[in-house]
HTML snippet that shows the backbone in 3Dmol.js (N, CA, C, O; Angstrom):
<script src="https://3Dmol.org/build/3Dmol-min.js"></script>
<div id="view" style="width:600px;height:400px;position:relative"></div>
<script>
const pdb = `
ATOM      1  N   ALA A   1      15.742  -1.080 -25.358  1.00  0.00           N
ATOM      2  CA  ALA A   1      17.358  -1.270 -24.947  1.00  0.00           C
ATOM      3  C   ALA A   1      17.088  -2.505 -23.391  1.00  0.00           C
ATOM      4  O   ALA A   1      17.822  -2.536 -22.403  1.00  0.00           O
ATOM      5  N   GLY A   2      16.044  -3.246 -23.588  1.00  0.00           N
ATOM      6  CA  GLY A   2      16.105  -3.789 -22.209  1.00  0.00           C
ATOM      7  C   GLY A   2      14.974  -3.464 -21.243  1.00  0.00           C
ATOM      8  O   GLY A   2      14.798  -4.102 -20.205  1.00  0.00           O
ATOM      9  N   GLU A   3      14.113  -2.306 -21.683  1.00  0.00           N
ATOM     10  CA  GLU A   3      13.349  -1.743 -20.710  1.00  0.00           C
ATOM     11  C   GLU A   3      12.235  -2.552 -20.711  1.00  0.00           C
ATOM     12  O   GLU A   3      11.412  -2.161 -19.884  1.00  0.00           O
ATOM     13  N   LEU A   4      11.845  -3.669 -21.410  1.00  0.00           N
ATOM     14  CA  LEU A   4      10.527  -4.081 -21.126  1.00  0.00           C
ATOM     15  C   LEU A   4      10.442  -5.158 -20.352  1.00  0.00           C
ATOM     16  O   LEU A   4       9.372  -5.759 -20.261  1.00  0.00           O
ATOM     17  N   ASP A   5      11.579  -5.569 -19.666  1.00  0.00           N
ATOM     18  CA  ASP A   5      11.586  -6.544 -18.680  1.00  0.00           C
ATOM     19  C   ASP A   5      11.991  -5.889 -17.782  1.00  0.00           C
ATOM     20  O   ASP A   5      13.079  -6.182 -17.287  1.00  0.00           O
ATOM     21  N   TYR A   6      11.350  -4.956 -17.362  1.00  0.00           N
ATOM     22  CA  TYR A   6      11.972  -4.501 -15.935  1.00  0.00           C
ATOM     23  C   TYR A   6      10.582  -3.779 -15.486  1.00  0.00           C
ATOM     24  O   TYR A   6       9.911  -3.124 -16.284  1.00  0.00           O
ATOM     25  N   PRO A   7      10.219  -3.972 -14.109  1.00  0.00           N
ATOM     26  CA  PRO A   7      11.140  -5.081 -13.672  1.00  0.00           C
ATOM     27  C   PRO A   7      11.475  -6.529 -13.689  1.00  0.00           C
ATOM     28  O   PRO A   7      10.364  -6.885 -13.297  1.00  0.00           O
ATOM     29  N   PRO A   8      11.960  -7.371 -13.796  1.00  0.00           N
ATOM     30  CA  PRO A   8      11.937  -8.460 -14.188  1.00  0.00           C
ATOM     31  C   PRO A   8      10.833  -9.448 -13.157  1.00  0.00           C
ATOM     32  O   PRO A   8      10.670  -9.383 -11.938  1.00  0.00           O
ATOM     33  N   PRO A   9      10.096 -10.471 -14.306  1.00  0.00           N
ATOM     34  CA  PRO A   9       9.007 -11.156 -13.825  1.00  0.00           C
ATOM     35  C   PRO A   9       9.497 -11.937 -12.236  1.00  0.00           C
ATOM     36  O   PRO A   9      10.607 -12.355 -11.907  1.00  0.00           O
ATOM     37  N   LEU A  10       8.621 -11.929 -11.714  1.00  0.00           N
ATOM     38  CA  LEU A  10       8.643 -13.126 -10.296  1.00  0.00           C
ATOM     39  C   LEU A  10       7.536 -14.548 -10.474  1.00  0.00           C
ATOM     40  O   LEU A  10       6.324 -14.670 -10.653  1.00  0.00           O
ATOM     41  N   ASN A  11       8.790 -15.569 -10.301  1.00  0.00           N
ATOM     42  CA  ASN A  11       7.660 -16.735 -10.208  1.00  0.00           C
ATOM     43  C   ASN A  11       7.164 -16.635  -8.839  1.00  0.00           C
ATOM     44  O   ASN A  11       7.717 -16.455  -7.754  1.00  0.00           O
ATOM     45  N   THR A  12       5.663 -16.846  -9.303  1.00  0.00           N
ATOM     46  CA  THR A  12       4.687 -16.761  -7.728  1.00  0.00           C
ATOM     47  C   THR A  12       3.684 -17.793  -7.809  1.00  0.00           C
ATOM     48  O   THR A  12       3.047 -18.378  -8.685  1.00  0.00           O
ATOM     49  N   GLN A  13       3.770 -17.788  -6.805  1.00  0.00           N
ATOM     50  CA  GLN A  13       2.423 -19.263  -6.958  1.00  0.00           C
ATOM     51  C   GLN A  13       1.254 -18.820  -5.938  1.00  0.00           C
ATOM     52  O   GLN A  13       1.469 -18.776  -4.727  1.00  0.00           O
ATOM     53  N   SER A  14      -0.086 -18.472  -6.541  1.00  0.00           N
ATOM     54  CA  SER A  14      -1.279 -17.709  -5.369  1.00  0.00           C
ATOM     55  C   SER A  14      -1.726 -18.999  -4.331  1.00  0.00           C
ATOM     56  O   SER A  14      -2.059 -20.157  -4.581  1.00  0.00           O
ATOM     57  N   THR A  15      -1.594 -18.349  -3.224  1.00  0.00           N
ATOM     58  CA  THR A  15      -2.261 -18.843  -2.058  1.00  0.00           C
ATOM     59  C   THR A  15      -3.794 -18.981  -1.618  1.00  0.00           C
ATOM     60  O   THR A  15      -4.456 -19.557  -0.755  1.00  0.00           O
ATOM     61  N   VAL A  16      -3.988 -18.077  -2.764  1.00  0.00           N
ATOM     62  CA  VAL A  16      -6.175 -18.470  -2.544  1.00  0.00           C
ATOM     63  C   VAL A  16      -6.916 -18.800  -3.967  1.00  0.00           C
ATOM     64  O   VAL A  16      -6.345 -18.740  -5.056  1.00  0.00           O
ATOM     65  N   THR A  17      -8.093 -19.107  -3.795  1.00  0.00           N
ATOM     66  CA  THR A  17      -8.418 -19.528  -5.119  1.00  0.00           C
ATOM     67  C   THR A  17      -8.928 -18.179  -5.747  1.00  0.00           C
ATOM     68  O   THR A  17      -9.113 -17.212  -5.007  1.00  0.00           O
ATOM     69  N   ARG A  18      -9.171 -18.094  -7.174  1.00  0.00           N
ATOM     70  CA  ARG A  18      -9.842 -17.259  -7.899  1.00  0.00           C
ATOM     71  C   ARG A  18     -11.156 -16.707  -7.450  1.00  0.00           C
ATOM     72  O   ARG A  18     -11.552 -15.658  -7.958  1.00  0.00           O
ATOM     73  N   ALA A  19     -11.929 -17.376  -6.462  1.00  0.00           N
ATOM     74  CA  ALA A  19     -13.553 -17.020  -5.836  1.00  0.00           C
ATOM     75  C   ALA A  19     -13.034 -16.679  -4.620  1.00  0.00           C
ATOM     76  O   ALA A  19     -13.944 -16.004  -4.139  1.00  0.00           O
ATOM     77  N   GLN A  20     -11.982 -16.721  -3.660  1.00  0.00           N
ATOM     78  CA  GLN A  20     -11.370 -16.268  -2.322  1.00  0.00           C
ATOM     79  C   GLN A  20     -10.677 -14.982  -3.190  1.00  0.00           C
ATOM     80  O   GLN A  20     -10.218 -14.191  -2.366  1.00  0.00           O
ATOM     81  N   VAL A  21     -10.535 -14.690  -4.051  1.00  0.00           N
ATOM     82  CA  VAL A  21     -10.237 -13.192  -4.166  1.00  0.00           C
ATOM     83  C   VAL A  21     -11.189 -12.693  -4.507  1.00  0.00           C
ATOM     84  O   VAL A  21     -11.389 -11.574  -4.034  1.00  0.00           O
ATOM     85  N   GLN A  22     -12.026 -13.148  -5.288  1.00  0.00           N
ATOM     86  CA  GLN A  22     -13.416 -12.581  -5.818  1.00  0.00           C
ATOM     87  C   GLN A  22     -14.142 -12.236  -4.497  1.00  0.00           C
ATOM     88  O   GLN A  22     -14.156 -11.006  -4.436  1.00  0.00           O
ATOM     89  N   GLN A  23     -14.552 -12.590  -3.769  1.00  0.00           N
ATOM     90  CA  GLN A  23     -15.039 -12.470  -2.472  1.00  0.00           C
ATOM     91  C   GLN A  23     -14.827 -11.046  -1.844  1.00  0.00           C
ATOM     92  O   GLN A  23     -15.475 -10.005  -1.734  1.00  0.00           O
ATOM     93  N   GLU A  24     -12.903 -11.794  -1.291  1.00  0.00           N
ATOM     94  CA  GLU A  24     -12.652 -10.541  -0.736  1.00  0.00           C
ATOM     95  C   GLU A  24     -13.242  -8.814  -1.341  1.00  0.00           C
ATOM     96  O   GLU A  24     -13.723  -7.888  -0.689  1.00  0.00           O
ATOM     97  N   LEU A  25     -12.971  -8.921  -2.691  1.00  0.00           N
ATOM     98  CA  LEU A  25     -12.498  -7.943  -3.154  1.00  0.00           C
ATOM     99  C   LEU A  25     -14.443  -7.091  -3.401  1.00  0.00           C
ATOM    100  O   LEU A  25     -14.726  -5.952  -3.771  1.00  0.00           O
ATOM    101  N   ALA A  26     -15.502  -8.417  -2.946  1.00  0.00           N
ATOM    102  CA  ALA A  26     -16.768  -7.885  -2.927  1.00  0.00           C
ATOM    103  C   ALA A  26     -17.449  -7.410  -2.104  1.00  0.00           C
ATOM    104  O   ALA A  26     -18.517  -6.801  -2.052  1.00  0.00           O
ATOM    105  N   ALA A  27     -15.924  -8.120  -0.764  1.00  0.00           N
ATOM    106  CA  ALA A  27     -16.166  -7.281   0.767  1.00  0.00           C
ATOM    107  C   ALA A  27     -15.774  -5.998   0.993  1.00  0.00           C
ATOM    108  O   ALA A  27     -16.236  -5.080   1.670  1.00  0.00           O
ATOM    109  N   ALA A  28     -14.361  -6.186  -0.060  1.00  0.00           N
ATOM    110  CA  ALA A  28     -13.843  -4.578   0.222  1.00  0.00           C
ATOM    111  C   ALA A  28     -14.648  -3.331   0.235  1.00  0.00           C
ATOM    112  O   ALA A  28     -14.874  -2.428   1.040  1.00  0.00           O
ATOM    113  N   ARG A  29     -15.154  -3.792  -1.556  1.00  0.00           N
ATOM    114  CA  ARG A  29     -16.297  -2.745  -1.920  1.00  0.00           C
ATOM    115  C   ARG A  29     -17.418  -2.617  -1.488  1.00  0.00           C
ATOM    116  O   ARG A  29     -18.234  -1.809  -1.933  1.00  0.00           O
ATOM    117  N   ALA A  30     -17.595  -3.319  -0.650  1.00  0.00           N
ATOM    118  CA  ALA A  30     -18.954  -3.251   0.088  1.00  0.00           C
ATOM    119  C   ALA A  30     -18.352  -2.506   1.597  1.00  0.00           C
ATOM    120  O   ALA A  30     -19.065  -1.705   2.202  1.00  0.00           O
ATOM    121  N   ASN A  31     -17.273  -2.799   1.987  1.00  0.00           N
ATOM    122  CA  ASN A  31     -17.240  -1.663   2.958  1.00  0.00           C
ATOM    123  C   ASN A  31     -16.357  -0.282   2.660  1.00  0.00           C
ATOM    124  O   ASN A  31     -16.258   0.582   3.532  1.00  0.00           O
ATOM    125  N   GLY A  32     -15.711  -0.143   1.328  1.00  0.00           N
ATOM    126  CA  GLY A  32     -15.779   1.261   1.228  1.00  0.00           C
ATOM    127  C   GLY A  32     -14.156   1.343   1.020  1.00  0.00           C
ATOM    128  O   GLY A  32     -13.518   2.374   0.810  1.00  0.00           O
ATOM    129  N   GLU A  33     -13.759   0.318   1.105  1.00  0.00           N
ATOM    130  CA  GLU A  33     -12.154   0.506   1.288  1.00  0.00           C
ATOM    131  C   GLU A  33     -11.254   0.047   0.354  1.00  0.00           C
ATOM    132  O   GLU A  33     -10.275  -0.647   0.629  1.00  0.00           O
ATOM    133  N   LEU A  34     -11.679   0.559  -1.147  1.00  0.00           N
ATOM    134  CA  LEU A  34     -11.643   0.589  -2.442  1.00  0.00           C
ATOM    135  C   LEU A  34     -11.362   1.931  -2.282  1.00  0.00           C
ATOM    136  O   LEU A  34     -12.041   2.656  -1.555  1.00  0.00           O
ATOM    137  N   GLU A  35     -10.040   2.454  -3.156  1.00  0.00           N
ATOM    138  CA  GLU A  35      -9.970   3.682  -4.066  1.00  0.00           C
ATOM    139  C   GLU A  35      -9.861   3.760  -5.420  1.00  0.00           C
ATOM    140  O   GLU A  35      -9.548   2.754  -6.056  1.00  0.00           O
ATOM    141  N   TYR A  36     -10.114   5.010  -6.068  1.00  0.00           N
ATOM    142  CA  TYR A  36     -10.265   4.794  -7.273  1.00  0.00           C
ATOM    143  C   TYR A  36      -9.371   5.757  -7.823  1.00  0.00           C
ATOM    144  O   TYR A  36      -9.064   6.495  -6.888  1.00  0.00           O
ATOM    145  N   GLY A  37      -8.805   6.121  -8.852  1.00  0.00           N
ATOM    146  CA  GLY A  37      -8.200   7.268  -9.017  1.00  0.00           C
ATOM    147  C   GLY A  37      -6.677   6.544  -9.453  1.00  0.00           C
ATOM    148  O   GLY A  37      -6.460   5.333  -9.430  1.00  0.00           O
ATOM    149  N   GLU A  38      -5.646   7.663  -9.871  1.00  0.00           N
ATOM    150  CA  GLU A  38      -4.317   7.236 -10.594  1.00  0.00           C
ATOM    151  C   GLU A  38      -3.467   6.729  -9.148  1.00  0.00           C
ATOM    152  O   GLU A  38      -2.867   5.654  -9.160  1.00  0.00           O
ATOM    153  N   GLU A  39      -3.480   7.518  -8.041  1.00  0.00           N
ATOM    154  CA  GLU A  39      -2.573   6.958  -6.877  1.00  0.00           C
ATOM    155  C   GLU A  39      -3.485   5.121  -6.384  1.00  0.00           C
ATOM    156  O   GLU A  39      -3.130   3.952  -6.530  1.00  0.00           O
ATOM    157  N   GLY A  40      -4.745   5.799  -5.779  1.00  0.00           N
ATOM    158  CA  GLY A  40      -5.489   3.870  -5.369  1.00  0.00           C
ATOM    159  C   GLY A  40      -5.250   3.844  -4.294  1.00  0.00           C
ATOM    160  O   GLY A  40      -5.559   2.725  -3.885  1.00  0.00           O
ATOM    161  N   TYR A  41      -4.634   4.770  -3.080  1.00  0.00           N
ATOM    162  CA  TYR A  41      -3.946   4.387  -1.748  1.00  0.00           C
ATOM    163  C   TYR A  41      -4.875   3.732  -1.148  1.00  0.00           C
ATOM    164  O   TYR A  41      -5.959   4.296  -1.295  1.00  0.00           O
ATOM    165  N   ALA A  42      -4.946   2.529  -0.368  1.00  0.00           N
ATOM    166  CA  ALA A  42      -5.867   2.399   0.775  1.00  0.00           C
ATOM    167  C   ALA A  42      -6.085   2.779   1.512  1.00  0.00           C
ATOM    168  O   ALA A  42      -5.271   3.472   2.122  1.00  0.00           O
ATOM    169  N   ALA A  43      -7.696   2.519   2.073  1.00  0.00           N
ATOM    170  CA  ALA A  43      -8.143   3.467   2.898  1.00  0.00           C
ATOM    171  C   ALA A  43      -7.632   3.355   4.097  1.00  0.00           C
ATOM    172  O   ALA A  43      -7.340   2.176   4.297  1.00  0.00           O
ATOM    173  N   THR A  44      -7.333   4.179   5.188  1.00  0.00           N
ATOM    174  CA  THR A  44      -6.997   4.098   6.180  1.00  0.00           C
ATOM    175  C   THR A  44      -8.262   4.603   7.250  1.00  0.00           C
ATOM    176  O   THR A  44      -9.364   5.080   6.976  1.00  0.00           O
ATOM    177  N   ALA A  45      -7.643   4.298   8.557  1.00  0.00           N
ATOM    178  CA  ALA A  45      -8.310   5.133   9.919  1.00  0.00           C
ATOM    179  C   ALA A  45      -7.396   5.891  10.170  1.00  0.00           C
ATOM    180  O   ALA A  45      -6.291   5.408  10.416  1.00  0.00           O
ATOM    181  N   PHE A  46      -7.614   7.447  10.182  1.00  0.00           N
ATOM    182  CA  PHE A  46      -6.445   8.115  10.589  1.00  0.00           C
ATOM    183  C   PHE A  46      -7.061   8.292  12.289  1.00  0.00           C
ATOM    184  O   PHE A  46      -8.243   8.115  12.587  1.00  0.00           O
ATOM    185  N   ALA A  47      -6.054   8.646  13.198  1.00  0.00           N
ATOM    186  CA  ALA A  47      -6.400   8.700  14.548  1.00  0.00           C
ATOM    187  C   ALA A  47      -6.566  10.387  14.815  1.00  0.00           C
ATOM    188  O   ALA A  47      -6.155  11.153  13.943  1.00  0.00           O
ATOM    189  N   HIS A  48      -7.140  10.876  15.961  1.00  0.00           N
ATOM    190  CA  HIS A  48      -7.783  12.217  16.171  1.00  0.00           C
ATOM    191  C   HIS A  48      -7.258  12.880  16.840  1.00  0.00           C
ATOM    192  O   HIS A  48      -6.718  12.263  17.759  1.00  0.00           O
ATOM    193  N   ALA A  49      -7.089  14.158  16.869  1.00  0.00           N
ATOM    194  CA  ALA A  49      -5.490  15.204  17.476  1.00  0.00           C
ATOM    195  C   ALA A  49      -6.313  14.574  18.763  1.00  0.00           C
ATOM    196  O   ALA A  49      -7.504  14.405  19.024  1.00  0.00           O
ATOM    197  N   GLY A  50      -4.891  14.280  19.521  1.00  0.00           N
ATOM    198  CA  GLY A  50      -4.706  14.036  21.225  1.00  0.00           C
ATOM    199  C   GLY A  50      -4.610  12.772  20.755  1.00  0.00           C
ATOM    200  O   GLY A  50      -3.568  12.837  21.407  1.00  0.00           O
ATOM    201  N   ASP A  51      -4.626  12.154  20.487  1.00  0.00           N
ATOM    202  CA  ASP A  51      -5.071  10.068  20.475  1.00  0.00           C
ATOM    203  C   ASP A  51      -3.250  10.232  20.902  1.00  0.00           C
ATOM    204  O   ASP A  51      -2.962   9.933  22.061  1.00  0.00           O
ATOM    205  N   LYS A  52      -1.971  10.746  19.865  1.00  0.00           N
ATOM    206  CA  LYS A  52      -0.584  10.681  19.998  1.00  0.00           C
ATOM    207  C   LYS A  52      -0.186  11.904  20.192  1.00  0.00           C
ATOM    208  O   LYS A  52      -0.760  12.936  19.843  1.00  0.00           O
ATOM    209  N   THR A  53       1.046  11.757  20.889  1.00  0.00           N
ATOM    210  CA  THR A  53       1.690  13.104  21.061  1.00  0.00           C
ATOM    211  C   THR A  53       2.633  13.102  19.796  1.00  0.00           C
ATOM    212  O   THR A  53       2.928  12.047  19.234  1.00  0.00           O
ATOM    213  N   ARG A  54       3.011  14.118  19.449  1.00  0.00           N
ATOM    214  CA  ARG A  54       4.099  14.328  18.314  1.00  0.00           C
ATOM    215  C   ARG A  54       5.238  13.469  18.416  1.00  0.00           C
ATOM    216  O   ARG A  54       5.509  12.670  17.521  1.00  0.00           O
ATOM    217  N   ALA A  55       5.737  13.557  19.179  1.00  0.00           N
ATOM    218  CA  ALA A  55       7.268  12.351  19.381  1.00  0.00           C
ATOM    219  C   ALA A  55       6.760  11.083  18.852  1.00  0.00           C
ATOM    220  O   ALA A  55       7.328  10.633  17.858  1.00  0.00           O
ATOM    221  N   GLN A  56       5.810  10.458  19.343  1.00  0.00           N
ATOM    222  CA  GLN A  56       4.738   9.052  18.978  1.00  0.00           C
ATOM    223  C   GLN A  56       4.640   9.171  17.241  1.00  0.00           C
ATOM    224  O   GLN A  56       5.118   8.322  16.489  1.00  0.00           O
ATOM    225  N   VAL A  57       3.949  10.356  16.809  1.00  0.00           N
ATOM    226  CA  VAL A  57       4.262  10.256  15.691  1.00  0.00           C
ATOM    227  C   VAL A  57       5.074  10.092  14.367  1.00  0.00           C
ATOM    228  O   VAL A  57       4.989   9.489  13.297  1.00  0.00           O
ATOM    229  N   GLN A  58       6.108  11.162  15.172  1.00  0.00           N
ATOM    230  CA  GLN A  58       7.417  10.734  14.212  1.00  0.00           C
ATOM    231  C   GLN A  58       8.532   9.435  14.695  1.00  0.00           C
ATOM    232  O   GLN A  58       9.253   8.713  14.005  1.00  0.00           O
ATOM    233  N   LYS A  59       8.361   9.488  15.854  1.00  0.00           N
ATOM    234  CA  LYS A  59       8.705   7.459  15.403  1.00  0.00           C
ATOM    235  C   LYS A  59       8.157   6.672  14.704  1.00  0.00           C
ATOM    236  O   LYS A  59       8.783   5.828  14.061  1.00  0.00           O
ATOM    237  N   GLU A  60       6.725   6.801  14.685  1.00  0.00           N
ATOM    238  CA  GLU A  60       5.822   5.993  13.855  1.00  0.00           C
ATOM    239  C   GLU A  60       6.352   5.846  12.305  1.00  0.00           C
ATOM    240  O   GLU A  60       6.664   4.863  11.633  1.00  0.00           O
ATOM    241  N   LEU A  61       6.309   7.561  11.977  1.00  0.00           N
ATOM    242  CA  LEU A  61       6.767   7.900  10.636  1.00  0.00           C
ATOM    243  C   LEU A  61       8.489   7.268  10.158  1.00  0.00           C
ATOM    244  O   LEU A  61       8.920   7.017   9.032  1.00  0.00           O
ATOM    245  N   ALA A  62       9.006   7.184  11.177  1.00  0.00           N
ATOM    246  CA  ALA A  62      10.857   6.790  11.003  1.00  0.00           C
ATOM    247  C   ALA A  62      10.936   5.688  10.497  1.00  0.00           C
ATOM    248  O   ALA A  62      11.532   5.223   9.526  1.00  0.00           O
ATOM    249  N   ALA A  63       9.865   5.075  11.715  1.00  0.00           N
ATOM    250  CA  ALA A  63       9.973   3.359  11.604  1.00  0.00           C
ATOM    251  C   ALA A  63       9.437   3.002  10.344  1.00  0.00           C
ATOM    252  O   ALA A  63       9.775   1.972   9.760  1.00  0.00           O
ATOM    253  N   ALA A  64       8.571   3.856   9.880  1.00  0.00           N
ATOM    254  CA  ALA A  64       7.557   3.474   8.175  1.00  0.00           C
ATOM    255  C   ALA A  64       8.305   3.364   7.437  1.00  0.00           C
ATOM    256  O   ALA A  64       8.428   2.444   6.628  1.00  0.00           O
ATOM    257  N   ARG A  65       9.190   4.628   7.632  1.00  0.00           N
ATOM    258  CA  ARG A  65      10.262   5.010   6.311  1.00  0.00           C
ATOM    259  C   ARG A  65      11.410   3.823   6.560  1.00  0.00           C
ATOM    260  O   ARG A  65      12.005   3.564   5.515  1.00  0.00           O
ATOM    261  N   ASN A  66      11.768   3.192   7.494  1.00  0.00           N
ATOM    262  CA  ASN A  66      13.098   2.975   7.381  1.00  0.00           C
ATOM    263  C   ASN A  66      12.194   0.873   6.848  1.00  0.00           C
ATOM    264  O   ASN A  66      12.807  -0.018   6.261  1.00  0.00           O
ATOM    265  N   GLN A  67      10.755   0.807   7.345  1.00  0.00           N
ATOM    266  CA  GLN A  67      10.822  -0.481   6.484  1.00  0.00           C
ATOM    267  C   GLN A  67       9.874  -0.264   5.212  1.00  0.00           C
ATOM    268  O   GLN A  67       9.089  -1.161   4.905  1.00  0.00           O
ATOM    269  N   GLY A  68       9.957   1.176   4.310  1.00  0.00           N
ATOM    270  CA  GLY A  68      10.119   1.126   2.698  1.00  0.00           C
ATOM    271  C   GLY A  68       8.661   0.929   3.094  1.00  0.00           C
ATOM    272  O   GLY A  68       8.302  -0.235   2.923  1.00  0.00           O
ATOM    273  N   LEU A  69       7.728   1.734   3.572  1.00  0.00           N
ATOM    274  CA  LEU A  69       6.103   1.547   3.602  1.00  0.00           C
ATOM    275  C   LEU A  69       5.310   3.019   2.826  1.00  0.00           C
ATOM    276  O   LEU A  69       4.242   3.219   2.247  1.00  0.00           O
ATOM    277  N   THR A  70       6.649   3.944   3.244  1.00  0.00           N
ATOM    278  CA  THR A  70       5.931   5.376   2.809  1.00  0.00           C
ATOM    279  C   THR A  70       6.135   5.794   1.425  1.00  0.00           C
ATOM    280  O   THR A  70       7.345   5.948   1.258  1.00  0.00           O
ATOM    281  N   ASP A  71       5.376   6.082   0.195  1.00  0.00           N
ATOM    282  CA  ASP A  71       5.424   6.771  -0.827  1.00  0.00           C
ATOM    283  C   ASP A  71       6.349   8.329  -0.753  1.00  0.00           C
ATOM    284  O   ASP A  71       6.535   9.250   0.043  1.00  0.00           O
ATOM    285  N   SER A  72       6.809   7.863  -2.315  1.00  0.00           N
ATOM    286  CA  SER A  72       7.678   9.029  -2.699  1.00  0.00           C
ATOM    287  C   SER A  72       7.078   9.348  -4.461  1.00  0.00           C
ATOM    288  O   SER A  72       7.036   8.471  -5.324  1.00  0.00           O
ATOM    289  N   GLY A  73       6.682  10.742  -4.659  1.00  0.00           N
ATOM    290  CA  GLY A  73       5.918  10.947  -5.923  1.00  0.00           C
ATOM    291  C   GLY A  73       4.824  10.641  -6.068  1.00  0.00           C
ATOM    292  O   GLY A  73       4.003  10.683  -5.152  1.00  0.00           O
ATOM    293  N   GLU A  74       4.575  10.279  -7.202  1.00  0.00           N
ATOM    294  CA  GLU A  74       2.809  10.455  -7.455  1.00  0.00           C
ATOM    295  C   GLU A  74       2.338   9.245  -8.058  1.00  0.00           C
ATOM    296  O   GLU A  74       1.155   9.207  -8.398  1.00  0.00           O
ATOM    297  N   LEU A  75       3.248   8.014  -8.288  1.00  0.00           N
ATOM    298  CA  LEU A  75       2.824   6.680  -8.159  1.00  0.00           C
ATOM    299  C   LEU A  75       3.919   5.839  -7.272  1.00  0.00           C
ATOM    300  O   LEU A  75       3.248   4.883  -6.885  1.00  0.00           O
ATOM    301  N   ASP A  76       4.976   5.709  -6.848  1.00  0.00           N
ATOM    302  CA  ASP A  76       6.333   5.735  -6.282  1.00  0.00           C
ATOM    303  C   ASP A  76       5.879   4.086  -6.748  1.00  0.00           C
ATOM    304  O   ASP A  76       5.328   3.167  -6.141  1.00  0.00           O
ATOM    305  N   TYR A  77       6.418   4.248  -8.141  1.00  0.00           N
ATOM    306  CA  TYR A  77       6.891   3.144  -9.092  1.00  0.00           C
ATOM    307  C   TYR A  77       8.351   3.320  -9.668  1.00  0.00           C
ATOM    308  O   TYR A  77       8.636   4.346 -10.285  1.00  0.00           O
ATOM    309  N   PRO A  78       9.193   2.402  -9.483  1.00  0.00           N
ATOM    310  CA  PRO A  78       9.381   1.419  -8.578  1.00  0.00           C
ATOM    311  C   PRO A  78       9.553   1.648  -7.109  1.00  0.00           C
ATOM    312  O   PRO A  78      10.489   2.439  -6.987  1.00  0.00           O
ATOM    313  N   PRO A  79       9.135   1.358  -6.089  1.00  0.00           N
ATOM    314  CA  PRO A  79       9.159   1.482  -4.913  1.00  0.00           C
ATOM    315  C   PRO A  79      10.234   1.878  -4.286  1.00  0.00           C
ATOM    316  O   PRO A  79      11.200   1.116  -4.289  1.00  0.00           O
ATOM    317  N   VAL A  80      10.338   3.372  -3.487  1.00  0.00           N
ATOM    318  CA  VAL A  80      11.707   3.284  -2.721  1.00  0.00           C
ATOM    319  C   VAL A  80      11.920   3.432  -1.825  1.00  0.00           C
ATOM    320  O   VAL A  80      11.337   4.349  -1.247  1.00  0.00           O
ATOM    321  N   GLN A  81      12.933   2.599  -1.088  1.00  0.00           N
ATOM    322  CA  GLN A  81      13.356   2.499  -0.008  1.00  0.00           C
ATOM    323  C   GLN A  81      13.798   3.418   0.969  1.00  0.00           C
ATOM    324  O   GLN A  81      14.991   3.619   1.198  1.00  0.00           O
ATOM    325  N   GLY A  82      12.386   4.269   1.847  1.00  0.00           N
ATOM    326  CA  GLY A  82      12.778   5.271   2.459  1.00  0.00           C
ATOM    327  C   GLY A  82      12.236   6.982   1.811  1.00  0.00           C
ATOM    328  O   GLY A  82      12.603   8.005   2.389  1.00  0.00           O
TER     329      GLY A  82
END
`;
const viewer = $3Dmol.createViewer("view");
viewer.addModel(pdb, "pdb");
viewer.setStyle({}, {cartoon: {color: "spectrum"}});
viewer.zoomTo();
viewer.render();
</script>
């Protein structure tokens, strides 16, 4: 019922070579930046307690939600704004 083409494919053109992608992947593996498993969230550095006020963190969260940078659900697919 039309589900095989959702989301519709996008016409894209790569800006990097296969060798560059392989080099970036090897560097990410070496730096421990890859996650494995169902969700595969990118590794990020977390602020230590006391670095920011609660109000600053809440403001950053609101901005991230407005930009569609937060996940909802297990896999967040398709991505949901906010």
